[in-house]
C-alpha positions in Angstrom: 43.1 -4.9 24.3 40.9 -7.7 25.6 37.3 -8.2 24.2 34.6 -6.9 26.5 32.8 -10.2 26.9 33.6 -13.6 28.3 32.4 -17.2 28.2 29.3 -17.8 30.4 29.7 -20.3 33.3 26.7 -22.3 32.0 24.8 -22.4 28.7 21.3 -24.0 28.4 20.6 -26.7 25.8 18.1 -24.4 24.0 20.6 -21.6 23.8 23.1 -24.0 22.1 20.4 -25.3 19.8 19.1 -21.8 18.8 22.6 -20.6 17.9 23.0 -23.6 15.7 19.7 -23.1 13.9 19.8 -19.4 13.1 22.3 -17.2 11.4 22.9 -13.6 12.6 20.1 -11.1 11.9 20.2 -9.8 8.3 16.5 -8.9 7.7 15.8 -5.1 7.5 12.0 -5.5 7.9 10.1 -3.2 10.3 6.5 -4.0 11.3 3.9 -1.8 12.9 0.1 -1.6 13.2 -2.6 0.7 14.6 -6.4 0.5 15.1 -8.7 3.4 14.5 -12.5 4.0 14.4 -13.7 3.4 10.8 -17.1 5.2 10.9 -15.9 8.3 9.1 -14.1 6.3 6.3 -17.2 4.1 5.8 -19.5 7.0 5.6 -17.2 8.8 3.2 -16.9 5.7 0.9 -20.7 5.3 0.8 -21.2 9.0 0.0 -18.6 9.0 -2.8 -20.0 5.9 -4.2 -23.5 7.4 -4.2 -22.4 10.7 -5.7 -20.2 9.2 -8.4 -22.2 6.1 -9.3 -19.0 4.0 -8.9 -18.6 1.6 -6.0 -15.5 2.9 -4.1 -13.8 0.3 -1.9 -11.5 0.6 1.1 -8.7 -0.7 -1.1 -9.2 2.2 -3.6 -9.3 4.7 -0.6 -6.0 3.4 0.8 -4.3 3.3 -2.6 -5.2 7.0 -3.0 -4.1 7.7 0.5 -0.7 6.1 -0.1 -0.3 8.1 -3.3 -1.1 11.3 -1.4 1.5 10.4 1.2 4.2 9.9 -1.5 3.2 13.2 -3.1 3.5 15.0 0.2 6.9 13.4 0.9 8.7 12.6 -2.4 11.8 11.5 -0.4 9.9 8.4 0.7 9.3 7.3 -2.9 12.5 5.3 -3.3 13.9 2.0 -4.5 17.0 0.0 -3.7 19.1 -0.8 -6.8 22.4 -2.5 -6.1 23.9 -0.9 -3.0 22.1 2.5 -3.5 18.8 3.9 -2.5 17.4 5.8 -5.6 14.5 8.2 -6.1 11.5 6.9 -8.0 10.0 9.4 -10.6 6.5 8.0 -10.7 4.0 7.2 -7.9 2.7 3.7 -8.9 0.8 1.6 -6.3 0.4 -2.2 -6.6 -2.7 -4.0 -5.4 -2.8 -7.7 -4.7 -5.8 -9.6 -6.3 -6.9 -12.9 -4.9 -8.1 -15.4 -7.5 -10.5 -18.1 -6.2 -9.8 -21.7 -7.1 -12.2 -24.0 -9.0 -12.4 -26.5 -11.9 -9.3 -28.3 -10.6 -7.3 -25.2 -10.1 -5.8 -23.9 -6.8 -6.5 -20.5 -5.5 -3.9 -18.0 -6.7 -2.6 -14.5 -6.0 -2.1 -11.9 -8.6 -2.0 -8.2 -8.8 -2.7 -4.9 -10.5 -0.4 -1.8 -10.7 -2.1 1.6 -10.7 0.2 3.9 -12.6 0.5 7.5 -11.6 -2.0 7.0 -8.7 -1.3 10.5 -7.4 -2.8 12.0 -10.6 -6.0 9.9 -10.4 -9.1 10.5 -8.3 -10.3 7.9 -5.9 -13.2 7.2 -8.3 -10.9 6.6 -11.2 -8.8 4.3 -9.1 -11.9 2.4 -8.1 -13.0 2.0 -11.7 -9.6 0.8 -12.8 -9.3 -1.7 -9.9 -12.7 -3.1 -10.6 -12.2 -3.6 -14.4 -8.6 -5.0 -14.1 -9.4 -7.2 -11.1 -12.5 -8.6 -12.9 -10.3 -9.5 -16.0 -7.6 -11.0 -13.8 -10.1 -13.3 -12.0 -11.7 -14.4 -15.2 -8.3 -15.1 -16.8 -8.8 -12.4 -19.4 -5.9 -10.1 -18.5 -3.4 -10.6 -21.3 -0.4 -9.3 -19.3 -1.0 -11.5 -16.3 -1.8 -14.6 -18.3 1.4 -14.2 -20.4 3.4 -14.1 -17.1 1.6 -17.1 -15.7 2.1 -19.1 -18.9 5.9 -18.3 -18.9 6.2 -19.4 -15.2 4.4 -22.7 -15.9 6.9 -23.6 -18.6 10.0 -23.1 -16.4 11.1 -26.2 -14.5 11.0 -25.6 -10.7 14.8 -26.4 -10.4 15.5 -23.5 -12.8 13.0 -21.0 -11.4 15.2 -19.4 -8.8 18.0 -18.7 -11.4 15.5 -17.4 -13.9 14.0 -15.1 -11.3 17.4 -13.7 -10.4 18.1 -13.1 -14.1 14.8 -11.3 -14.6 15.5 -9.2 -11.5 18.8 -8.1 -12.9 17.3 -7.3 -16.3 14.4 -5.4 -14.7 16.3 -3.2 -12.3 20.0 -3.2 -13.2 19.9 -2.9 -17.0 19.4 0.8 -17.8 17.5 0.3 -21.1 13.9 -0.5 -21.9 13.4 -4.2 -22.4 9.6 -4.1 -22.8 9.8 -5.8 -26.2 11.3 -8.8 -24.5 8.5 -9.0 -21.9 10.6 -7.4 -19.2 8.4 -4.8 -17.5 9.9 -1.7 -16.1 9.4 -1.6 -12.3 6.4 -3.9 -12.3 5.3 -3.3 -8.7 5.9 0.4 -8.1 6.3 2.5 -5.0 4.2 0.6 -2.5 1.7 -2.2 -2.1 -1.8 -2.5 -0.7 -3.0 -6.0 0.1 -6.4 -6.3 1.8 -7.1 -9.3 4.0 -10.6 -8.1 5.0 -12.4 -10.3 2.4 -11.0 -13.3 4.3 -12.3 -12.0 7.6 -8.8 -11.4 9.0 -8.8 -8.5 11.4 -5.0 -8.0 11.6 -2.1 -9.4 9.6 1.5 -8.6 8.9 2.6 -8.9 5.3 6.1 -9.8 4.1 8.2 -7.6 1.8 8.4 -9.3 -1.6 12.1 -9.4 -2.6 11.4 -9.4 -6.4 9.2 -6.4 -6.1 11.8 -3.9 -4.8 8.8 -2.2 -3.0 9.9 -0.8 0.4 6.5 -0.8 2.1 3.3 -2.9 2.2 0.0 -1.7 3.7 -2.3 -4.4 5.0 -5.8 -3.4 6.2 -7.9 -5.8 8.1 -11.6 -6.5 8.4 -13.8 -3.8 10.0 -15.2 -5.1 13.3 -16.8 -4.0 16.5 -14.5 -3.1 19.4 -14.2 -0.5 22.2 -12.7 2.7 20.9 -12.3 6.3 22.0 -14.9 8.4 20.0 -15.3 12.1 20.8 -13.5 11.6 24.1 -15.6 8.7 25.3 -15.1 4.9 25.2 -17.8 3.4 23.0 -18.3 0.2 21.0 -17.6 1.3 17.4 -16.7 0.0 14.0 -12.8 -0.1 14.0 -10.2 -1.2 11.5 -6.7 -2.3 12.1 -4.0 -1.7 9.5 -0.3 -2.8 9.5 2.7 -1.5 7.7 5.7 -3.5 6.6 8.7 -1.4 5.8 12.3 -1.7 4.5 14.7 -0.3 7.1 17.3 0.3 4.4 15.0 2.9 2.9 13.4 4.4 6.1 14.4 5.2 9.6 12.3 6.5 12.4 12.2 10.0 11.0 10.9 8.9 7.7 8.5 6.4 9.2 7.1 9.1 11.4 6.1 11.1 8.4 4.7 8.1 6.6 2.7 6.9 9.6 1.4 10.3 10.5 -0.1 10.9 7.0 -1.7 7.4 6.8 -3.0 7.8 10.4 -4.7 11.0 9.4 -6.3 9.3 6.4 -7.5 6.4 8.6 -9.0 8.8 11.2 -10.7 11.2 9.0 -10.9 11.6 5.1 -11.2 15.4 5.5 -7.5 15.7 6.3 -6.3 14.9 2.8 -9.3 13.9 0.6 -11.8 16.2 -1.2 -15.4 16.3 0.1 -17.7 13.5 -1.1 -20.0 16.1 -2.7 -17.3 17.0 -5.2 -17.7 13.7 -7.0 -21.3 14.4 -8.1 -22.1 12.9 -11.5 -22.4 15.4 -14.3 -19.3 17.3 -13.4 -16.8 18.7 -15.9 -14.9 15.4 -16.1 -16.1 12.0 -15.1 -14.5 10.7 -11.9 -12.7 14.0 -11.2 -13.8 16.1 -8.2 -16.2 18.8 -9.3 -14.6 22.2 -9.2 -16.4 24.7 -7.0 -18.1 27.7 -8.8 -15.9 30.7 -8.8 -18.7 33.1 -7.8 -19.6 31.0 -4.8 -18.2 32.3 -1.6 -16.2 29.8 0.4 -17.9 28.7 3.6 -15.9 29.0 6.8 -14.9 25.7 8.2 -15.7 24.7 11.8 -12.9 25.5 14.3 -12.4 21.8 15.1 -12.4 20.7 11.4 -9.1 18.9 10.4 -7.0 21.0 8.0 -6.1 19.4 4.7 -2.3 19.4 4.2 -0.4 20.1 1.0 3.2 19.5 0.2 3.9 23.1 1.0 2.0 23.2 4.3 3.3 19.8 5.4 6.9 21.2 5.2 5.9 23.6 8.0 3.8 21.1 10.0 5.6 18.8 12.4 5.1 15.2 11.4 
């Protein structure tokens, strides 16, 4: 049977050149971005910061939101090892940390992994990010400095081979190699990298091959723009955020669940986060939301108030 295509009568010079320059597509990366009013998030962060006494940033909010999403849909918390997509057991979120240059040194990019982010409150995440990021920027983080020192000693010619070896030892060898300095899954379930400090409104981040992390969330700087607020077009504070995803791990069905949950978090914290008042200082446990008194009768929520979803209710709610 003959092939269902034939040679064109004429091929442009650019077409010939382009076929010679690029190989066939092999990149599974999927990109997407949305823009939403940010007034409710900004108000929520201010109130939580005031009640808790800890500055809570947009990054901490998005780390917790991503952890909530993974808790709602555990099937999205995966990693590619060899030719198989495997389930992760922990919900760890990695945050990029920019290190300013100076004293003859170039600006650098490092990071902090928040282990078991689903079990931490937004205040605890903010506290941990602040303390670790401060140590990283001052060059006082022992783990990061040890890694940098090792990289500096490897000749550039050998670095790709060493990185491949470390990748195999990290993800393919089924034993703990922590004593050798090989960290187990050093990047975790997902990444949050914030470009707002650089006054970038929208960016698209790459997937980092060595990380084995199938999604990266990149929030941009809050800025004024026309937006639909309460059914009317107004000039409002808005924030754009983009997702970079690995198509080997997610298809449209999974991405729909992921984006819906993150969109709800971007539109209104009340969907998935506890009230700001629950973080009042002096509660039973510092940083944890204050438990309501048992004798206090629950107030009826307004009819138009967003309903907070749980893993059980989300299974019944269309994504």
